N, C-alpha and C positions, 0 to 999 in steps of 0.2 A: 677905391674897391670896393668889388660887389657883396655880397657875402649870399648865398644859394641859400633860397630858403627851405628848410623843413621840412622832412614827411609829415605826416599827419601823424604817426605812430611813432615820434621822436625817434625813430634813427637817422643815424647823421650821413648812408648810404644814399647816395643818389640811383633816381630815377633805369639814369642803363646800367650803376653796376648789381642792381634786384632782378633787370632782367635775366643777368646772365648769370649771375650763381642760381634762377631761378631751370637756364633751359642748360648749364652745367651739372646740373641735379643727376633733370633729367636722360640727361643720354647718360650720363653714367650709371644711375636705375638702369635703365634699356642693356645697356652691356650686361650691368652682370644677372637679370632676369633671366637670362638666356637658358636655356635647359643642361645645354650641352655644350662639350667645352672639348676646341681641336686636341687641347694637347693631352685630351686623355683617351687611353685607350683599356678601359675598360671594356670584356668583352659582354654584348649584353643578348639574350634570345631574341627570340624572332617575333614571342608575343610583347618583346619592351618594346621595341620598335615597331611590330604596326595595328596596337589594340587600337589606335585612333582613329587611319583607318579604318579598321573595323567596323568598329560597331559604327562609326559613321553610316558604313553600309549596310548593316542590316536594320540600324532604324531603317532608312531610306526605306530597302526591300519591304521593309515590316510598315511603314507606312504607305507605301505603293501599292502594297494589296487592301488594305483596307482600305483607298481610295477610288480600287474598284470594282472590291465588295460594298462600295456605299453606291456609287452609281449605278452599279447592275442593280438593285434593292431599289429606283426611279425608276426601269422599266417595272420590275417588280407590286411595286406598292403604287394604294394608289391613295393612302393619305399622307400625305404630309411630302407630295413627291416632291415641291420646289423646294426643297430642304433640300432634300438629297439632291436632288440637280445644281445645286447652288456651293456643299459640299465635296462632294467627291470630285470635281474636276479641281477642290482646290488642294487634296491631299492625293489624287492621282502627282499632281507638277509637284507641290512638297516633297514627295517622297521624290520625284524623278530628280529631282533636283542632289536629294540629298546621294541619291546612290551612287550619281554622274561626278559629283565633289568623291564622294569615296575615291570612285574608282580610277580617280585622277589623278588623286592622294597616293595612290603607292609606290608608281614613276616617280613618281619625284622625289618620295622617300631610299627606294635603290637609286636612281641616281646619286643622291646625293651619301649616301653610302659608299657608292661610290668611290667617290668625289675624295672623301672623308681616311680611303685605305690610301688613293695615291695621296695624298697630302700630310701620313703616317710615312708610306715609305718615301717618298722621300724627303723628311724628316732624319728620319733614322739613315737616311747617306751621308745628309749632310753632315750633322756630327758624328760618322762613323771617319768622315776624312776632314773637321775641321778642327777634329779636338783630339790628333795629334799630336 
């Protein structure tokens, strides 16, 4: 009969069981870290729902405008012209990326809200018919 080698830390568990434990724990953490549950029906304000994309859009717009200013300074200033020519387009692209991401995020949230309302409606219908 062959005895399996002990792990360096002295525990009796095999590497496969350790791998299963860590993956199980990771999936449990992922499930428990969700910010909203499908089962909660508490009504939230518009600001609670849309505050993250609104912040991303406003920061993106500010960075985009800053990029416009820096880029226009490269045309007007003779000092540090190369710095303005390098930094201006970088701020322009970063601001535009944030702006577009925030603007795309808003319809995604709207779609999720509609799906959640449908799900809650179907759950109430199911409980109505099956709890009699």
